[in-house]
C-alpha positions in Angstrom: -1.4 17.3 17.6 -1.8 17.3 13.6 -3.4 20.7 12.5 -7.0 21.0 12.7 -6.9 17.6 14.1 -7.4 18.5 17.9 -8.3 15.5 20.7 -10.4 12.9 20.7 -9.3 11.3 17.3 -10.4 7.9 16.2 -7.6 6.5 13.9 -8.9 2.9 11.7 -6.0 0.9 11.6 -5.2 -1.0 8.3 -1.8 -3.1 9.1 0.4 -4.9 6.5 -0.3 -7.4 3.3 1.9 -9.6 5.1 0.1 -9.8 8.7 -2.6 -11.5 6.4 -0.4 -14.6 5.8 0.4 -14.9 9.3 4.3 -16.3 8.4 6.1 -13.1 9.6 6.5 -11.1 6.3 4.6 -8.0 8.0 8.1 -7.7 9.1 10.2 -8.8 5.9 8.0 -7.3 3.1 9.1 -8.3 -0.3 5.9 -10.1 -0.9 6.4 -10.9 -4.5 3.4 -8.8 -5.5 3.4 -5.7 -7.4 2.3 -2.4 -6.9 -0.7 -2.5 -8.7 -2.3 -5.7 -7.1 -0.7 -3.9 -3.6 -3.0 -1.5 -3.8 -5.9 -3.8 -5.2 -5.6 -6.1 -2.3 -5.7 -2.9 0.1 -8.5 -0.9 -1.6 -11.1 -3.1 -0.5 -10.3 -2.9 3.4 -9.8 1.0 2.9 -13.1 1.5 1.9 -15.2 -0.7 3.9 -12.8 1.5 6.9 -13.3 4.8 5.1 -17.5 3.5 5.0 -17.2 3.5 9.2 -16.4 7.1 9.5 -13.4 7.4 11.1 -11.4 10.8 11.4 -8.3 9.0 10.5 -6.6 6.0 8.5 -3.6 4.8 10.3 -2.1 3.1 7.3 0.7 1.7 10.0 3.5 -1.1 10.3 4.3 -0.7 6.5 7.5 -2.8 6.3 8.2 -1.7 2.0 8.3 1.2 0.4 6.2 -0.4 -2.7 3.3 -1.1 -0.4 3.1 2.1 1.2 3.2 3.0 -2.6 0.2 0.8 -2.7 -1.1 2.2 0.4 -0.7 5.8 -0.9 -2.8 5.3 -4.2 -5.5 3.2 -2.4 -6.1 6.0 -0.2 -6.3 8.8 -2.5 -10.0 10.3 -3.4 -11.6 8.3 -0.2 -11.8 11.8 1.2 -10.5 10.6 4.9 -7.0 11.6 5.9 -4.5 9.3 6.6 -1.1 8.7 8.1 1.3 6.4 6.7 4.0 4.6 9.1 7.1 2.4 8.3 8.8 -0.4 10.7 12.2 0.0 10.1 15.8 -0.9 11.1 18.3 2.1 11.0 17.7 4.5 8.4 15.9 1.4 6.2 12.7 0.0 6.0 12.7 -4.0 6.7 12.7 -4.8 3.2 16.2 -2.6 3.3 14.5 0.3 0.9 16.2 4.1 2.3 13.8 5.7 4.3 13.7 8.5 2.2 12.6 6.8 -0.7 10.0 5.1 1.3 8.5 8.4 2.8 8.8 10.5 -0.8 5.8 7.9 -2.0 3.7 10.2 0.4 4.5 13.2 0.0 2.3 14.4 -2.8 -0.6 12.5 -1.8 -3.1 15.2 0.1 -4.9 12.3 2.2 -2.0 11.3 3.7 -1.7 14.1 6.6 1.4 12.4 8.5 4.4 9.9 8.1 6.6 8.5 10.2 7.4 5.3 11.7 6.1 2.7 14.2 6.8 -0.8 15.5 10.8 -0.2 15.5 13.4 0.4 18.2 13.0 3.6 20.3 16.6 5.1 19.0 15.3 4.7 15.4 12.6 7.5 15.8 14.2 10.9 16.0 16.4 10.2 12.7 13.0 8.7 11.1 11.3 11.4 12.1 13.2 14.1 11.5 14.2 12.6 7.7 10.2 12.3 6.8 9.8 16.3 7.7 12.6 16.8 5.2 11.0 14.5 3.0 7.5 15.4 3.0 7.0 18.7 4.9 4.5 17.1 6.8 4.2 16.4 10.8 5.5 13.0 11.7 4.0 10.3 13.6 6.0 8.1 16.1 5.1 5.1 17.9 8.1 2.5 18.5 8.0 -0.9 20.4 9.6 -1.2 23.6 12.5 -2.5 21.7 12.9 -5.9 23.0 13.8 -8.8 20.5 11.2 -11.9 19.3 13.5 -15.5 18.8 10.2 -17.1 17.9 9.5 -18.4 21.7 9.2 -15.6 23.6 10.8 -11.6 24.1 14.4 -11.5 24.9 16.1 -8.1 26.3 15.1 -5.3 27.9 12.6 -2.0 27.2 14.7 0.3 25.7 11.3 2.6 25.6 12.2 5.9 27.7 9.0 8.4 28.1 11.6 11.0 28.4 12.5 10.4 24.2 9.5 11.7 23.2 10.4 15.4 23.7 12.7 15.2 21.4 10.7 13.2 18.7 8.5 16.2 19.5 11.4 18.3 18.1 12.5 16.6 15.2 8.7 17.0 14.0 6.5 14.6 15.5 2.9 15.4 15.6 1.5 12.2 17.2 3.7 10.3 19.8 2.9 6.7 21.1 4.2 3.2 22.1 3.6 0.1 20.1 4.3 -3.7 20.8 5.3 -4.0 24.4 5.0 -0.6 25.6 3.0 -0.8 28.7 0.0 1.5 30.0 2.7 3.1 32.3 4.7 3.8 29.8 2.3 5.7 28.2 1.2 7.4 31.0 4.9 8.2 31.8 5.0 9.0 28.4 1.4 11.6 28.6 3.4 13.5 31.8 6.5 13.8 29.7 4.7 15.4 27.1 2.4 17.8 28.9 5.1 19.0 31.1 
């Protein structure tokens, strides 16, 4: 858990710009917009959510370091803590930028209290969490998807989400662990048991 934020917290979700386009670009990034244009697009949404008084803002499933930078700028001064999590492929954002550069955009932003990854393959979590801690010195968040693929018609492959892996994520610096797409309620129950011992 993040220091000073114990149990029962409500995080308001702020997804990527690409989700509004409904063309799958939320998993690719590189929208053709500048950092200031993305910041201007996100800021009104963040203000509305901040006015609702959540405990945290979850700036999540961000595919692109430019959008991460825009969100970091937009959340500054809102008075609500936030985490920033990227969707990744290996050691890069979905847009192809090195994760170290992506995490670095949050390092000096006081409102961003944690950084990490979500909606990524489970095997990408450990190295990303360790890098997030190294680059920012902040706690990490880790909530991968099941690892299944999507071919445009349906889900392919089997789940690779293993709740026992959470111990390694926590050891690497994750203060919040959970699951994203295709992680089932049974997986979350097993995750809870694995974390609590």
